N, C-alpha and C positions, 0 to 999 in steps of 0.2 A: 540902072545901078551898074557900076563898073567894078568888078572884083575878080579874084582868082580863087579857084577851089583847089585844095591840095589833098589828095588821098595820101594817107601815110601816117607816120608816127613822129611825134614831137616830144622831146625830153628836156628836163632841167632838174638837176639835183634830186634824182630818185622819183620824180613825178613824170609819168608817161601819159600822153594823150594820143589815141589813135582815131583817125577820121576815116570813115568808109561812106563815101557819097553814093547814093542810089537814086539818080534822077532828082526829084524834088525833096528828098529826105536824106538824112545823114545819121549814121550811128556813131556816137562818140563813146569810146571805151577809155576808161581812166584807171590807172594803176598807181598806187602810192607805195613805194618801198621804204621801210623803216628798219634800221639795223636791229632793233630789239623787239619788234612786233611782226606779226604776220602781215603780208602785203594786203592792202585794201583794193578791191576790184569793184568797179561799177560800170554801168553803161546806160545810155539814154538815146532815144531817137528824137530828132528835132528836124525842123524844116531846113533846107539847104541855106536859106538866107540867114537864119539864126546861127547855123553852124559856122558860116563865114565870119560873122561878128565875133563869135566865141574864139575861133581860130586866130583871127587877127589880134584879138586882145592878148593871147598867149604869145604870139610871135613878137609883139611889142614888148612883152615882159622878158624876152631873151630866150625863149624856147627854140631849140634847133631841130630842124627836120632831119631825121636819120634814115627814113626809107620812104 
């Protein structure tokens, strides 16, 4: 499998995804900012291969890497 892993933060319109790769696992932290509600925060730990699939999906949707 040929792929690239990006540690860092991706954003689009108040939705933030942060990827922290740790060998064969990855922690994905998600924050959704809404102007009239409290921010929603969640995180999950997945395999690195599943994280790459998740990350590529959001890159294709137009998310920009900011760090």
